[in-house]
C-alpha positions as a printed Julia matrix, in Angstrom:
164×3 Matrix{Float64}:
 183.57  169.12  141.53
 180.88  166.44  141.5
 178.18  169.08  141.88
 179.54  171.21  139.03
 178.43  168.8   136.25
 174.79  168.63  137.38
 174.72  172.42  137.88
 175.93  172.95  134.3
 173.28  170.55  132.99
 170.59  172.36  134.98
 171.9   175.67  133.59
 171.73  174.36  130.0
 168.25  173.01  130.65
 167.09  176.4   132.0
 168.76  178.16  129.04
 166.94  175.79  126.63
 163.6   176.57  128.29
 164.41  180.31  128.05
 165.23  179.97  124.33
 162.0   178.01  123.64
 159.9   180.49  125.61
 161.38  183.45  123.7
 161.81  181.81  120.29
 159.65  184.31  118.45
 161.67  187.2   119.88
 164.96  185.5   119.07
 163.96  184.94  115.42
 162.81  188.54  114.84
 164.93  190.15  112.14
 166.97  193.23  112.85
 169.49  195.28  110.93
 172.95  194.35  112.17
 175.76  196.73  111.48
 179.4   195.83  111.35
 181.91  198.62  110.79
 182.48  197.82  107.1
 179.05  196.46  106.18
 175.55  195.85  107.49
 172.94  193.16  106.91
 169.6   192.02  108.22
 169.42  188.85  110.37
 167.79  187.64  113.57
 169.91  189.08  116.41
 168.77  186.48  118.95
 169.74  183.55  116.74
 173.1   185.15  115.99
 173.83  185.63  119.7
 172.57  182.11  120.41
 174.94  180.78  117.74
 177.86  182.73  119.24
 177.01  181.37  122.71
 176.84  177.8   121.35
 180.2   178.22  119.55
 181.81  179.5   122.76
 180.2   176.63  124.7
 181.6   174.15  122.15
 185.07  175.73  122.47
 184.76  175.56  126.25
 183.72  171.89  126.15
 186.61  171.12  123.76
 189.02  172.97  126.07
 187.73  171.06  129.11
 188.01  167.75  127.26
 191.57  168.53  126.14
 192.47  169.65  129.64
 190.94  166.51  131.16
 192.69  164.27  128.62
 196.01  165.96  129.33
 195.43  165.57  133.05
 194.64  161.86  132.65
 197.71  161.31  130.47
 199.86  163.1   133.05
 198.33  160.99  135.81
 199.14  157.8   133.87
 202.67  159.01  133.22
 203.13  159.9   136.88
 201.75  156.51  137.89
 204.24  154.77  135.58
 207.11  156.89  136.91
 206.0   156.24  140.47
 205.85  152.5   139.78
 209.31  152.62  138.19
 210.68  154.56  141.16
 209.01  152.12  143.56
 210.58  149.16  141.74
 213.93  150.92  141.77
 213.59  151.57  145.5
 212.6   147.93  146.1
 215.63  146.74  144.1
 217.89  149.1   146.04
 216.4   147.89  149.33
 216.83  144.26  148.26
 220.42  145.02  147.27
 221.06  146.66  150.65
 219.49  143.69  152.42
 221.63  141.25  150.44
 224.71  143.32  151.19
 223.78  143.42  154.87
 223.17  139.66  154.85
 226.59  139.11  153.28
 228.23  141.42  155.81
 226.51  139.65  158.71
 227.55  136.25  157.34
 231.12  137.54  156.98
 231.07  138.84  160.57
 229.69  135.54  161.85
 232.37  133.64  159.93
 235.04  135.85  161.49
 233.46  135.36  164.9
 233.39  131.56  164.43
 237.01  131.63  163.26
 238.04  133.77  166.23
 236.13  131.49  168.61
 237.76  128.41  167.1
 241.22  130.01  167.41
 240.5   130.96  171.02
 239.24  127.46  171.74
 242.33  125.9   170.15
 244.63  128.29  172.0
 242.81  127.65  175.26
 242.97  123.88  174.72
 246.72  124.15  174.04
 247.21  126.23  177.18
 245.13  123.78  179.23
 247.18  120.87  177.91
 250.4   122.75  178.77
 249.12  123.5   182.28
 248.04  119.86  182.72
 251.47  118.64  181.59
 253.23  121.1   183.9
 250.94  120.06  186.77
 251.62  116.36  186.14
 255.37  116.92  186.08
 255.12  119.06  189.2
 253.06  116.36  190.93
 255.56  113.7   189.88
 258.49  115.84  191.05
 256.73  116.6   194.32
 255.91  112.94  194.73
 259.56  111.97  194.13
 260.75  114.67  196.54
 258.34  113.47  199.2
 259.39  109.88  198.65
 263.01  110.98  198.96
 262.25  112.9   202.17
 260.29  109.94  203.53
 263.23  107.7   202.66
 265.64  110.03  204.46
 263.35  110.21  207.48
 263.12  106.38  207.53
 266.89  106.16  207.28
 267.31  108.6   210.14
 264.71  106.77  212.19
 266.35  103.47  211.43
 269.75  104.88  212.39
 268.43  106.56  215.49
 266.57  103.44  216.58
 269.51  101.26  215.78
 272.01  103.47  217.57
 270.54  103.34  221.07
 270.49   99.55  221.09
 274.14   99.49  220.23
 275.03  101.83  223.07
 273.33   99.81  225.74
């Protein structure tokens, strides 16, 4: 596309040189006949005029096409920017929602951990209390057994001296 513009300019330049070189032939009068009427005019200049009119229409068409293309590109750029902003807002919304969900999950996890810790502490305290009472009961039982053994020993030691 970048080579097309210079080629067109070179073509117009060559066409201009051709017109200048053949100007006398182009301006020679000839009888021109249209179906309904006829008149005398330079055929070359008439054809040159027709070519220039078509070239002007072509340039106008290209300019309109280019302008339409640029306007569409600007409109697409605006729509793309709007869609990008919408996507960024949606992504931010999803991230905020995910952040809230993670915070909620962490809060539930902390609450569950605290409940487990409290329950575990209560169980430990219950086990400690049961162990203390068991130790005390065992200690009392052992003291009672030791007392019985001492009594039996005292009786058995005291009995043989009485028999002698």
